[in-house]
N, C-alpha and C positions, 0 to 999 in steps of 0.2 A: 943952526938948524934945530927945530924943536924936537925933543925926544918923543918917539912913538911909544904909546902904551900898548899893553897886550890886547886890550879891547879894540883899539884902533886897527891893529894888525888883523884881528879876527873879522872885524867889519869889512876890511878891504878884501880879505879872502872870499867872504860871502858875496860881496858886490861883484867881484870879477868873475867868479865861477858859480853864477846863480843856478844854472842847469845841473851842475854836479851835486848841489845840495838839496835838490828836490826830493830824492828818496829819503834823505835823512829827515827833512821837514815832515814828510808824510808819516814816517815812523814815530816821530815825537808827537805829532797831532793824534795819531791813533792811540798812543799811550795815554794822553790826556783825556781823550774821548772815552776810552775803556775805563779809566779810573773814575771818571765822573759817572758814567752809566752804571757800573757795578756798585759803586758806593750808594748812589741814589736808589737803586733797585733793592739792595739789601736793607736799607733803612725803610723803603716803602713797603717791603714785605713785613717788617716788624710792625709798622704802623697799620698796615692792612689787617693783620691779625688782631691787633689791639681794637680796631674799630669793629671787627666781627664779634669779638668777645663783649665789647660795649653794647652792641645791638642785642646780644643774647642775655647778659647778666649785669650790664651796667659797668660802673667803675669801682665798685666795692671790692675790698680784699678779704673781708671777714664779716660775719654777722653773729650776733648774740641774741638768742631767743629769751624772752622773759624780762620782767621789769627789775629783777634783783641784780646783785653784783655791784661793782664799783660805780661811782658817779662819773659823769662826763668829765668833770675837772680832773678827777684822779686818773682817768684814762689818758687825757691829754698830757698831764704832768709826768706820767711814767716814762715818756720818751719813745714809746713803741707805736703810737698812733698819731695821725694828723687830723683827719676829718671824721666827724661823727654825725650821722643822720638818724632820725627816729621814724620808725614804722609803727603806726597805731592800728591794731586789729580790734574791731569792735563787735564782731559777731561771726557765727558759722552758720552755714545752711544745714538744716535739720537732716539727719541720716546720711550726711556726707562729711568729707574732710575739707570741704571748700570754705575758706575764710574770706571775709571782706575787710577792707581797711583803707587807710589813706596815709599820706606821707607829709613830713614837714619839708621845708624848702631845701635843706641840705640833702635829705634822703631822696628827694625827687631828682636831684642832680646825680647822685651816686647810683641810684637804681636805673635811671635812664630808660624809663618805660617808653616803648614805641608801639605804634598801632598798625595793625594790618588793615583796619577799616574804621571809619567813623572818627570820633573825637573823645577826649577825656571828659569825665563828669564835671559839671560846673555848679550844680545845685543839688539839694536833697531830692531823692527819688530817681536819680540817674546813676547808672553803673556802666563800667567797661570791664569786660570779662575775657579771660583766656578761653580758647576753644576747648581745651581739655576740661576746664571747669564746667562749661556748658554740657559737655558729654557726661561728666559725673553727676550732674543734676538732671539728666535725661532731657536737656534742652538743646540738643545738638542741632535741631532744625531752626533755632531762633536766628533772626536777622536783625541788623541794626534798625532801630525804630520800634521793635516789638516790645510789648508790655509783658513783664514776667511777674507772676505772683509766687512768692517764696515764703516758706516758714523758716524764720530766723531764730537762732539761739544766741542772744546777746551774751557777751562775757559777763558773768556774775549776774545774769538776769533771766527771767522766764521767757518761754517761747513767745514769739510775736509774728504775726503774719504781715508781710510788707509787699507793696507793689512797686516795681522798679521799671524804668524805661531803659532798655539796652541802647546805649549811645555809641559804643565802640567795641571792637574786637582787638584784644591785646596780643602782641607776640608772646609766645610761650616763654616763660621765665621760671616759674616756681617748680616746674618738673625737673629743672636742672639743679635747683637749690634746696630740694626737699631734705629735711633732716632724716638721716638714716638711723632710726632708732626710736625707742619709746620716750615719750615726753609726758610729764604730769602737768595738769592745768589746762584751762580753757584758752583757746586762741593761740596755741603754741605752734603756729605755722605762719609762714609769710603769706600775705594775701594774694590769691589768684583772681579776685574781683576787687576793683578799685571803686570806692564810693567818694562822694564829696565830704569834706570835713563838716559840712552842715548837717549830715545825716544823724538823726537822733533816735533813741529808743526810750520807751517809757521808763524802764528800769535796766540798768546795765552800766558797765564801765569799759575800759580799754586795756588791752595787753600791749605794752610798749616793747618793741624789739629795736635793736640798734644795728646799723650797718656802718662799717669803719674802713678807713684806708690806712695802710702801714706808713710809718716813717721811712725815709730812704734807706735802702739796703736791709730792711727788716723782712723776715719771712715768718710763716706760721710756726715753724719749728722753734724759731728763736722766741716767739711770743709765748708758746706753751712751756718752754723750758726755763726762760729767764725772766719773764714778766713778774714783778713782785706782787701783783694784785691777784686775788682769787676771782677769776673771770666767770665762774659759774659752770654748770653742767652742760649747757646747750650752746656750745661754741663750735663753729665750723669755718674753715677758710674757703675761699673761692679761687679755684685754679684759673690762672690767666692763660693756661694752655688749652684746657677743654671747656672752661666755663661751667664747671660742676662743683658741688660742695665736696670738699676734701678734708681729711683729718691729718694729713701728712704732706708737707710742702716745704722742701729745703732749698737753699740757695743753689746747691749742686743740680737739683732737678730743673730749676729755672735756667741755669746756665746751659744745661744739656738741651733743653727745649729750644733755647735761642740758637744754639749751634746747629741743631737739626733744621731750624727754619731757614737760616741764612746760609747753611752749608753749601747748598748747590750754587748759590750766587758766588760764594767765596771760591769754590773749586773752579767754576766756569771763568770767573774773573781772573783767577790766578793763571789759568791756561791761556787766556787771551793776553794777559799782561806779559806772560813769558814769550808768546809769539811776537808781541810788540818789541820786547827787549831784543829778541833775536833779529828782528828787522832793523832796529837801530844799530845793533852791533855789526850786522852785515854792511849796512850803508856806511857806517863810520870806518870799517875796515877797508871798504872799497875806496873811500876818499883818501885815507892815509896811505894806501898802497901806491897811489899816484904821486905821493909827495915824499917817497923814500929818499930821493936825492936832496930835496929841500931840507929834510930832517937831518940827513948826514952832514950837509953843509953847515947848518946851525950848530950841530954838535961840534963840528970842526973848529968853529970860531968861538967856542966856549960856552954855548948854551947848555944849561943843566937839564937833567931829565924832568925835573919838576917844572921848569920853564916851558919845555916842549909840551907837557901835559896841559899847562895853563893856556898856552897859545891856541892849541887845537881843541881843547875842552871848552874854551870860551865860545867857540862857534856853536857847539851843541846847546849851551845854555841860552845863547841869544835866540836861536831858533825855537827853543822851548818857551821863552817869554813871548815870542810872536805867535806860537801855536796855542798858547793857553786860552785866550778868549774864544777862539773858534772851537777848540775842543770842548770847552765848558758848554757853549751853546748847543753844539751837536749832541753832547751827552744828555743835557736837560731835555732836548727835543725827543731823543730816543726813549728816555724814561717816560715821558708823557705818553708816547704811543704805546709802550708796553703796559702802562697802567690802564689805558683805555681797553686794550685787548684782553687783559687779565681779569676784568670784571670784578674788581675789588680785592683780588689777591695781592696786588702790588698797588699801594696808594702813592699818588704823586704828591710828595711832601718835601720840596726842597727847603733846606735850612742853611742859614749862614755858617753855622759851626761845621757843616759837612765839607766846607772848603778846606778844612784842616786835613782830613784824611785824603781828600782828592789831591791837594797840592803835595802832600807827603808821598802818596803812591806815585804820582807823576814824577816828582823829583827823584825818588828812589829808582824808578825805572830808567830815567835818563842817565843818572849817575852811574848805576851798575853797568848798563848796556854800553855806555861810551867809555867807561874807565878801562875795561879789559883791552880793547884795541889800543887805547892811549898808552897803557903800560907796555904793551908789546912794541909799539912804535917808538916810545921814548928810550927803549933799550937799544936802539940802533946805534952802532959805533961808527965813528967817521970812516973807518976802513970798509965798512959795509957798503958804502957807496960804490966802491970799486969791485968788491967781490964778497961772496958769502963764505967766509972761512969755515964756519961750522958745517955747511953743506959739503964743502970740498973734502973735509975729513971723513964724512960719512960715505962720500962717493968713492974714496980710496979703498973702501972695504968691499966693493962690489966684485963678484966673481965672474969669470968667463963662462959661457954656455956653449954646449956642443951644437945646438940647433939655433938657427937665426930666424926668429919670428919678431919682427920689429915692434908690432903692436903689443905683444906680451912682454917683451923686454922693457919697453918704455913704461908700460903700466906698472910692472913690478918695480922698476927703478923709482917711480913716484911714491909707491907705498913704503919702500925702504928709506928713502930720503926724508919723507914727510909723514911719519906714521900717525901723528896726532892732528893732521890737518882736517880730517873728517870727524873729529870727536864730537863737535857740536851737532853735526847732522845726524850722527849715530844716536846721540841723546834724544833728538827730536823724533827720530824713527821709533826709538824705544817708547817714548810717550805715546806715539800713535798706536803701537801694538798693545800697550798697557790699557789705554782707553778702550780699544777694541775688545780686549779680554774682559774688562768689566762690563762692557755693553753686552757681550755674548752671555755672560753669567746672569745678568739681569733679565734678558729676553728669554733664555732657556729656563730660568727660574720661574718666570710667569707661566711658561708652558707646562712645567712640572706641577704647578699649583692649580692648573685647570681642573675643574671637576664641578659636581653639582653641589651648590651651596644654598642654604635657605635664604630667602629674601627678607623674611621677618621672623622674629622670635618673641614668644611670650614665656615668662618665667615666674614661678610662684614666689610672691613676697611674704606670704603668711606661713604659719606653723602648721604643718600637716601631721606632725607626730606628737604624741604625749610622752611624758616621762615614765609612763607605764609601758613596760616592754611587751605586754600582751595585747594591747588594744590600739585601735585607730580612732582618731578624733573625727567628729562629724564636720561637714563643711557646706552642705546644701548646694553641691556643685552641679546638680542635674541640668539646670538652665544654662550654666556656662559651658558645660561639655556639649550640650545640644547646639549652642551657637557656634562652637568651634567646629563641630561636624558640618554645619551649614556652610562654613567658609570654603570647604573643598568644592562646593557646587558653584561658586562664583566664577564669572568669566575671567580667564587668565590665570587661575590657580591650578597648577598641575598636580599637586598633592599636598596633604597636610599630615604631619607625623607628630604624635604626642607621646610623652613618656611620663608615667606616674609611678611613684614608689610608695607602697603602703606597708604597714606592719600587720602581719598575720601569724598563724601558728601551724605547725605540723603536729598531728596527733600520732604518736608512735608508742608501740608497746615497750620497746627497749631502745636505749640510745646506742647507735652503732659506734664502733671504734673510731670511725672517720670523724665523728662530731665531738669526740672527747678532748679535753684540754691536755696540752703538753706544756711542761714548764722548763724553761731554760734560764740559766743564771749567768750574768755578766758581771765583770768587775771594772769599775771606772779607774781612771789614773790615780785618784787619791785613795784607792782601796775600798771604796764603797761597793757593797754587793747589791745587785739589782736582779730581781726575779721577773721574768716575762711569762705571762700566761697566753698561749697561742692555740687557737682552734680554727676550724673551717667555717664556723658560724659567722663570727665577726672578724676573723683573721687575727685581730690584735686588740686587746682591751680587757673588758671586764670578764673574769673567769666564769665559766658555765658549769662548774663542777656540781652545782646544786641539782642539775638534771639527773645525776646518777649517784646521789648521796646514799650511803647505807644508813641504817638507823643509828649506828654509833657515831658516824661522821656528822649527821644532822644534830644529834644531841651535843656533840662537842662544839659545833658552830653556835648553837643556841646558848651554850654556857659562856662563850666568848663574845657574844653579840653586843654586850653593853660596853665593851672596851675596844673592840676590833670592828672598824667600819666595814671592812671587807666581809667579815663573817655576818655582820648585821644585814648587808645587802643580799647575801646568799640566802639567809633565813627568810627575808621578806619575799624573795622570789619563790621559794618553796611554799610559803603560806598563801601567796596570791595564786599560785598554780592550784593549790588545794581548793580555794574559793571557786575558781573556774570549773574545776572538775565536779565540785559539789553542785554548782548551778546547772551544769549540763548532764549530770548523772553519768559521767564516763570514768573509766579507769586508766585510760592512756595518759602518757606524759604529754604535756603541752610545751612544744619547743618553739620559741619565737624565731621567726625568719622574716626576710623581706620578700615581697612580691612586687615584681616590676610589670606594669601594664603598658604594653607597647605593641604596635603593629610591626612585626618583624618581616624582613626580607630574607627568604631562604638563601639567596645567592650571596648576600653580605655575610651570613653566619656560617656558611658551609665549611669554611676552613677551620672553624672552632668546634665543629661537631666531632665528638670522640665515640659516640655510641648512638645508634638510631638514625632517624631521618625527620626533617621538619615538614609537617603536613599542615599548611595554613587552614584548610577547610576543617580539619578536626580540632584545631586550636580555636577557631571561631565558634564552633559548636559547643565548646566546653568539654570535649572528650579528653583532649590531651593538653599537656603543658610542657614547657621546656624547663630543665633544671640546670643551672650553672653551678657546677661543683668544682671549685678551683683546686689545683695542686699547689699547696702552700710550701714554699721553700724558705728556710731561715738559715742565716749565717751570722754568727756572733762576731762583733768587731773588736779590735784591740782596745778601743776606748770604753768598752763596756756596753755599747749599743748593739742593736740587732737590725740586720738588713733582711727585710721580708719581701718576697716577690710572689705574685700569683699569675704572672704573665705567660708562663711556659706551660705547654701541654705535657702531660705526664711522661710520654715516650721520649721527650726531648731533654728531660732532666737527668743530670749525672749526679748520683747520690754522693759520690766522694767529694764533690765541690760544695756541699752544704752540710751544716750541722744537724738539720732536721728537715725531713721531707714528709708531708702529709698528703697521701694519695687517696682519691675516692675509690673505695672498694665496696660501696653500698648501693648507690643510686645507679640503676640500669634502665635501659629502654623497656617499656611495657610494665614497669613496676607501678603498683597502685599507690596513690597518696591520698591522705585525708587532710583537707585544709579546713581551718577554722579562722573566721574573722569576727572580732568583737568591735562594734562601732556604735556610736550614738551620743557620746558626751563631748564637751568642749575641752580643748587642750588645757585651758587655764583652770578647769575645775578639778584637776587631778588631786586626790586627797593628799594632804601633807600630814601623814599620820604614821608614827612608828611606836610600837610594832603594828602589824596589820590587824585592824579591828573592824568596828561597825561601819565606819566610813568607806573602807575599801569594799566591804560586802555590799553596801548600797551602790557603790560605783559599778560593780559588775552586774548586780541585779537589774540596774536600769538599762543595761546595754542590750542591743540586739545581736544575737549570735547567728552567723551564716556558716553552715557546714557544707562541704562539697567533696565528693569523691571523684578523683581524676586519675589518669595514668600518664606516665612519662613517655613523651614522643621521642625526645632526643636529649642527650646529656652534652653540655658544653663545657669547655675548659679554655684556658689561656686568657686572652684579654679582648673579648668581643665588645664592640661599641654598638649600643642599641639606642638609636635616636639621640645621639650626642651624649649618652650616659653609659657609665661603666658600673658593673655590679661589683659589690664588695662582700666577699664571703658567700655562703650558700644562699642562692636566690632562685625563686620560682618565677618563670617568665610566662605571662598570660597575655593574649591579645585583648583589645578592648571589647570586641564582640564576645569573646570567650568569658571575660569578666562579667559582662551583663548576663550571659547565659548561666553563669555560676551564682549570680545574685550578690556579687560583692558590692559593697558600698564604697564608692570612689570619691576622693577629695578632688580639688582643683588639680589640673595637670601640673607636674613639676616643670616641664618644658614642652613647648609647642613650636614646631618648625613649619613654616609656610613656604612652599616653593612655587615660583611663578614660571609660566611659559614665556617664550620669547615673543618680542614684538608688541608688548603692551604700551599703550599710550600713557602719558603722565596722568591723565584724568582717571584711567582705570587703576593705576597704582595708588593714587590718592584715595580712591573709593575703598580699596582693600585695606589700606593703612588706617583710614578713619574707622572702618568696621572693627578692626583688631584693637584699636585704642579703646573703643567703647566696651568691647569684651573685657579688656584688661582692667578698665576702671570699675566695671561691675564685679569682677571676680578677684580683685586684689592681685592682679598679675602685672608684672613689669613688662614693658614693651621695648624692643630693640630693633631699630631699622638697620638690619644687616646690609640691605641693598644700598643704602646711602653710604655706609661705612666702606663696603667693597668698591663702590664707585669712586669714593675719595681716595682709597688705596690705589685703585687702578689709575686714576688721574695722576697721582704722585709718581707711580711707576712710569707712566707715559712721559711725564716731565723729565724723569731721570734718563729715560731712553733718548729723548730729544737732545738733552744736554750732552750725554755721552756721544751720541751720533754727531752732534755739532763739533764736539772736541776732536773726535776722530777725523772728521773731514778737514777741520782747521789744521790739526797737526800734520795730516797727510799733505795738504797743500803747502804748508810751511817747510816740511821736509824736502819736498820736491823743489820748492823755490830755493832753499838754501843750497841744495846739491847742485842744481843747474846754474845758479848765479856764481857759486864758487868755481865751478868748472869753466864758466864763461870768462871769468877773470884769468884763469890759467890759459885758456885759448888765446886771449888777447896778448898775453905775455909770450905765448909759444907761436906767434904768427910766423916767424922766420923758420922755425922747425917744421911747421905744417907745410909751408911753401916748399921746403927742401924735400919732404916726403912726397908731396904731389909731383915734384919735378922728376923723381925717380920712379913714378908710376903708382903711388899709393892711391887706392880708391876710397870712397866714403866709408865703407865697412871697416877698412884698416884704420882709418882715422878715429872712428868711434871706438875701436878696440884699444886705442892708446889711453882712453879715459874710462873704460867700462869696469875694469877690475876693482879699482877703489870703491866704486859704487856698490858692487855686490859684497865686497868685504864689509863695508859699512853696514849694509842691511843684515848680514849674518851676525855681526857683533851686537847689533841692536836686539837680536833674539835672545842673547844670553841673559840679561837682567829680567826679561819677561818670563823665561823658563824658570829662573830662580824664584821669582814672585809666585808663579803658578805652583811650584813645589812647596814653598813655605805656606801659601794660603790653603794647601791641601790638608794641613793640620787643623782639625776643627777648632782648637782653642785659639788659633791665630787667624781664623777666617773672619775678617773685619767687614766684608762688604755684603756678600750674599751667601745663602746656604747651598746654592747650586755650584758644583765644581765639575763641569763636563769635560771629558777627555777630548771631545771633538774640537775644542778650542786650540789644541796644539797644531793640528794641520791647518786650521783657519789662520793662525798667526803666521805660519810659514808661507801660506799663499799670499797673505797681505804684505809680508816683507818682500816677497818676490814682485808683487804688484808695484810697490814703492820703487824698487830697483828698476823695473821695466819703465815706469813713468819717468824716472830720472834719466834713464838711457834714451828714451824718446826725446826728452827735452834737449839733451846733449847732442843727439843726432840732428835735431832741428837747427841748433846753433852752428854745428859744423857744416851743415848743408848750406847755410848762408855764407860761411867762409869759403866753402869749396866753389861757389859760384863766381867768386872774384878771379881775375887773371892770376896765374901763378907768379908773375913778375911782381904784382902788388904784395903777395905774401912774402916773397923773398927779400925784397928791398926794405931797408930801414927807413920808414917814413918820418 
C-alpha cells in the first residue's frame, strides 16, 4: 500500500467535507481581499497626493535662484542631487514683481506646468500667464487670444515696450514657490509668465535659476548640513506635503506626513484584518471541535502534536491558495471603485511589487488565525477522547446552593468551568467600545469647535514700522483700505474685520509709577547673572528709564555711551525726543506706545473691562478710546529665566505667587489723553546716524504731526483678542472710523478677516476671492483661503468619523457573531441537556437563562479596558487622539455594552427557539 502524505490527507478531508469548509474558505477569501484592498488603497493615497503636488509644483525637490554657485557637474558629483533643470528669466513687467521666462527640456519635466485654458507659447510674441500675474498687471479681465501691450524691463537691459498674444492661462505655481525674503539682482524670481525661447530683446540677458531633485533618502536638512558645496544664498526646498517653499524639511517630517496620510487606511485595514482573523479562528475552531475524537485517536496511535498541526493546518493553506486569485481580483476591483469615487484622493495604481505586502499580510493572517486553534487541538491527550479530566477537577470544587434555580446554576457552572472561553469575544467588544469612544470624542470635538470663523484672510507682507520708536512709516494705503471697506457691501459678505497696529506717542507731563521700569536679577546654572528690565510699556525688552532721567543720570549715560550700547540707546532716545519737542514746541514727555485700530465688539470684550464701559458711537466719533493696561506678573525661574504673564486681571492675581506684580493705578475711565502721531517717511529711509544729528533733525522736520485729545471710555486688562490680535504692553485701541475722525495716517491693515453668509454659490465665492486677491496684489497683502482649509479639515474629520463608525459597526457585528456562534456550538453539544430540561417543563425563557450570564459578564469585562483608556487619556500629556474628553461618553459606553449583550441574547434566543421547535424526543436521544 502506498504511503499517504499529509497533503493527501488534507485534500481528502476537504473533498469529503466540502460544506464544513465553506466558512473557513470565506474567512480566508476575506483576508486576501482586505489585504489587497488596503494595500492598494494605502499606496493609491500616496500616489494620489504625489500627483496633486505634481499638478501644483511639479516634481522638483529644491530650487536655487541666481546664476552663481557650483556648476551642474559639481552638484551631480556631490551625491546629493540627481536631476537638474534650468529656468531662464529674461525680463520683468514694469512696476510689478511679475517675471517672464522659459525652461529647458529637463526643467519643463520637473516643473510640470499645466494649463487651465489654452496652450503653451510656441513662438515669439506669445505668452501663457498665471491668473495672479494678470491680476498684478491689472489685466485680470484678459482672455485667451487677447493682445496685451506691456512695458518690459529686460535683465541687464533698458525698458522696452512689447506686444504679446495671450495663448494660455497657467495653473498657479509661483505663489506657492515665492522666495520669502529679500533678493539682490534682477529677475530673482521664478517666472509666472512663460514665453517662447525665441523671444528676444534689443539689449538684455537672462537670469538662470536651477530646479533639482534629491538623490534617494536625501532631505533638505541633509543638503544644508552636509553638502560640501557652497550652494548660495537663495536656496529653498519644496515640501512634498504642502507644495510650498520651505527652509526646513527633515526625514522625520516626511515619515510623519506619510504616516498621517496612510494612517487611516492602516487602522481601518488592521481592524478589518483582525475581524477576518477572528472569522478564520472561529471557523477553524468549529471544524476542529468536530474532530476531537479523530485527533484523540491519532494521538493514541502515536501522532505527535506537530504532525496534528501539519495535517489540519495544511487544509487552511490549501484553501488559502484557492482563495488567493479570487481575493486579488476582488481587491483590485474594489480599489478601482474607491479611486473613482474619491476623485483623485486615491489613485488606482497597481504594482507588481505590491504583491509582496499583500501575500505577506494574507499569509500572516491565515497563519496566526489558524495556529491558535491548532495548538489547542494538538494538545488533546488520548484520554481526552473519553473524558475531560481537567474539567472534572474544576467541577469537584463546585459548592451546593440553598436555592434551586436551574438556569442560574447552569450558567454559573459554565462561567466557573470555562472562565476564558469568552476572552476573544470580550476583546472584540472592548474594541467596539474603544472605537465608539474615539468616535464620540471626534464628533463632540467638532461640536466644541463650532463657531464663527473667517472665510478669507489678508495679512500684511510689508514693513509698517520703522526702527525709530517715535514715528510711523508712510504706505499710501488709502486706496487699499477703501477697497477693503467696499468688500463688506458685496453679496454674501456678512462682515469684514480689520486690525492695524501703528506706532504713536502719549504726551505726558510726568511718567506715572505704572510705566516705570523694574529690574529683576536671575542667576543661570553656570552662575551667570542676568538682569531683566520689565515695564508695562513693552512688558519685556529695551529699558525705558530715559523717560524719567534726572540730569545726573543723563550725564552719566552720555559719559558711558561710547562704550555701553545700552547707555548709547538711552541717550539717543532722549535726544530724539528733544528734537520732537523742539519741532512741536511742547514741554511734555513723548512716550512711544502702540495704537491698535480695529472695530471692536463690546460683547466680546466685556469680560476684560475693569473700568468704564465701551461706547461704539463715541469711539467712532473720536471722542473716546479704549486703553489696554495689563497687569504684569513676573516669576523668576531656577535656571535664571523669567516667567512673565499678562493674561490675568488684577483682582485675580495672588501677590505671594509672583516675585513682581505691576498693576495699573494710573489710567482710569474719563481720563484725558493727548495722542501724537508722526508719519510721512519710508521705513528704509530711517537715518543710520549716531549720535543724533542733522539727519535725524531732517527726518523729523519732514514728518507730518497729528495731535489729538481724547478721553478714556474703558480700561481693559487680561488677554482680550481683538480681530485675531493680542495687545502687548500698554495699547490704545481706536475704531477705524475714530482713527479717521482723529486724522491718523494709517498703513495697510495688519490683518483683514472676511466672513461669509450661508448658502453662497461657488461662483459667488470665486468672485469674492478674486476681488480679495486683487486687493492683496495691489497692497502687498498675503491671501489665505481659510474657507478651503476649513473645508479640507472638515472633510478629513468626516472621513475619520466614517471610518470610526464603520469600525464600530464592524466590531459590533463581529462581537455578536462570535458570541452567538460560540453559544450555538455549545447548544449543539448540549442537545441532550436541553431535551432533559424541556422534558421536566423548562420553557424558552429558562433555556435562554442557561446561556445569558456569560454574555453579560463578557460585556462587563469589556468595559474595564475602555474605562482605563478613558482615565489615562484624561491626562493632557497622554491624550493622543483628540483634545475633547467628554464625560458623557462613560454612560454611552455602558449603554453600548448593554446593547451588545442584548443583541447577543437575542441571537441566542433565536437559536434556542429553533431547537425548542423540535420534538423533545429528538433532543433527548443521541442521534
